[in-house]
N, C-alpha and C positions, 0 to 999 in steps of 0.2 A: 526524722529522728525516730520513726517507728521501728524498734529494733527487730521485730519479727518479720517485717515486710522483705521480699526479695530485693536484692541489691539493685536490680535493673529497674525497679518501679520507684520513681521519685515521688516527692510529697505532692507536687502539682497533679500528677496522674491519680494518686490515691484520692485527692479531693474530687477530681472529675468522676472517678468511680462512685464515690459516696454521693455526690449530687445526683448522678444519674439514677442510682438506686432509690434515692429518696423520692425522685419524681415518679418512678415506677410504683412505689408504695402508695403515693398520693393518688395516682390514677386508679389504682386497684380499689382504694377505699371509696372513691367517687362512683364506681361501678358495681354496686352491690349485687347486681343480677348476674355478673360474670363469675366464673369459678375463681376460688382464691388462689389457685395454682394450676399450671398447665405446662405442657412440653415447651411452649414458646416463652413462658415467663423468664425473666432474668433471674439468675442464681442469686440466693441470699448473700448479702454482703458479710464477710467474715470480720472478725475483730482486727485482723492484720490490715484490712483495707480501709479502716477508718483514719481520717486525717489526725495527726497530732498537731494541735494549734500551737502557736508561740507561747501563749500563757501556760498551757498544759506542760509544754516543753520545760520552761523555766521553773515551774512549780515542782516537777519531778526531780529536777536538778537540786532544788532546795531539799528534797528528801535525802539526797546523798549528803548534803551539808549537815543535816540533822543527825544522821548516823555518825558522822565524824565528830559532832559535838558530843555524842554519847561516849565515843572512844576517849575524847579529851576528859570527860567526867571520870571515866574509870582510871585514867592516868592520874588525875588529881586525887582521887581516893587513895590510890597506892602510895603516892608521894606523901600525902598527909598522915598515912599509917606507918610511915617509916620504911616501907618496902622498897626493893630495888626499882630504879627508874626504868619503865618498859621503853627504853629509848628507840629501839628499832621501830616498834609499833607506832609510837607518837611522831617519830620522823617521817614514816610513811604516810601517816594521816595528814600531817602538815603538808607533805608533798602533794597529796590529793587536793587539798584546799588550794595550794599554790597553782597547780596545773589545771584543774578542772573548774574551780570557782573563780580564782583571782585572774587567771590568764585567759580563760574562756567564757565562763558564765557572765561575770560582771562586765567585761568589754562588750558583750552583746547588749546588755541593759544600757550601758553608757552610750553606745553607738546607735541602737535602734529603738529602744523603749523610751528612756528619758527624754530625748530630744523631741520625740513626737508629742509627748505630753507637754513639754515646755513650749513648743510652737503653738499649741492650743491654750496656753496659759492656764494649764490644769496641774494641780499638785506641784507647783514650782518650789514651794518652801520645803516640800518632802523630798523632792529629787535633789536638792542641794545638800540636805542632811545625809541622804543615802550615798551620794558621791563622796562626802567627807568620811563616812564610815568605811567605804571601800578602801580609801587611803589608809586609815588607821589600822584596818584589818590586815593589810599588807605589811605594815610595820611590825604588828604582833606576830605574824607568821614568819617573818624574817628571824625574829628572836627565838621562836620555838624551834625552827629548823637549826639554828646555830647551837642551841642549848641541847639538842638530841643528836648531834653529829660527833662521832668519835667517842672519846672517853671523858670529855670534859663535862663540867656541870654536876658532879657528884657531891660537892660540899653542900652544907645546908643553905647558905645564902643563894647558891645557884638553884637548888631545889625549890626554894621559896619563890624565887624570881619566875621560874618556869610555871609553878602553880598560879601565880599572879597573872602571867600573860595568857595562859589558857582560859583562866576565869574571866579575864577581861573580854576575851574573844566570845566566849559563850554569852555573857551578859549583853554584849552588843548585838550579836547576830540572831539571837533569838527573837527579839522584837523587830529587828531589821527585816528579816525574811517574812515574819508574820505580816508586817505592814505592806510589803511588796505583794504577798499572796492575796491579801484582802482589799487592797486600795489600788496599788499601781497596775498590776496585771489586769484585773477587771476593767480598770479605766482605759486600758489600751484599746479596747473594743470600740469605745466611744469616739476615738480619734483617728483611727486607721480604717480605710476602705477595705472591702472584701478583697479586692486585687492586691492591695499592699500586704494584706494579712497572709495571702497565699505566698507572695513573693518572700516575705520575712520567714515563713515557715521553711521554705526551700533553702534560704541562706543558712538558717540555722542548722539544718541538716547537713548541708555541704561543709559547713565549718566543722562540725562535730566530727565527721568521718575524716576530714583532712587532718584534724589534730589527734584523733584516738583510733584511727583505723577502722576496719569494717565492723568490729564489735561495738564501737562507739560507746554509747551510755552504758549498755550492759556489761562491757568490759570494765568500766569504772566501778560499777555496782558489785561486780564480782571481786575486785581488788579490795574494796572496803569490807566485804563479807570475810575475806581471808584475814584481814587484820582483826576483825571482831573475833574470829575463831582462835587466833593466836592468844587473845586475852581472855577467852572464856565467856565472852558476852554475846555470842551469835544466837544462841537458843532463845527465841522470843518468850517462851513459856516461863523462863526465870524471872521475868518482870511482872508476872501476874500475881496480885496480892492473894495471900492465903486466906 
């Protein structure tokens, strides 16, 4: 899932390159009498050749979710201020949550991450809660999508219901993703062998490009950025306190 890597180079190959380069660096450090570089030394490893591990993959996908939650917050602000519903932007954002988070990211967690922890009797109470929250999140997304489709939902009760659903989603997913980032994903390293880790990384990459094409993760990020621009919240500097 390294978006800048050439399409022909897979995750497994990238890891082999990284391991080889690391070995070369270690040998060089042990031989202080040898020149630090020479015509036969391996080329430096570029950022594009560094393996994207499964936890890093999942965490940066959480970054997409965080940006959509900011879009939801802007939608809530406008609705509570009595402004027109930014229906198109909110519908597109809920669509990103549905396609990228609920139909892709969460199934990876449920199929590859949670079971490995549960088999090791690790964080089982936590994974139970996380699975339940995935289900509740999908129900909320169903309602946000319905409320922002077409011309419906313009009366005050509908506006209030949309605010309530987006607020509930934010309140649940901020601690949800924080707990996964700080407990679940780091814990995966303790229960998965290096070989399984490499296989998992390749599976994640293959699934990403199968679902989202060659642009993969970067294409989704670009779509979210377009929504932010349409709402006037793309410029990061506007969030800097004066």
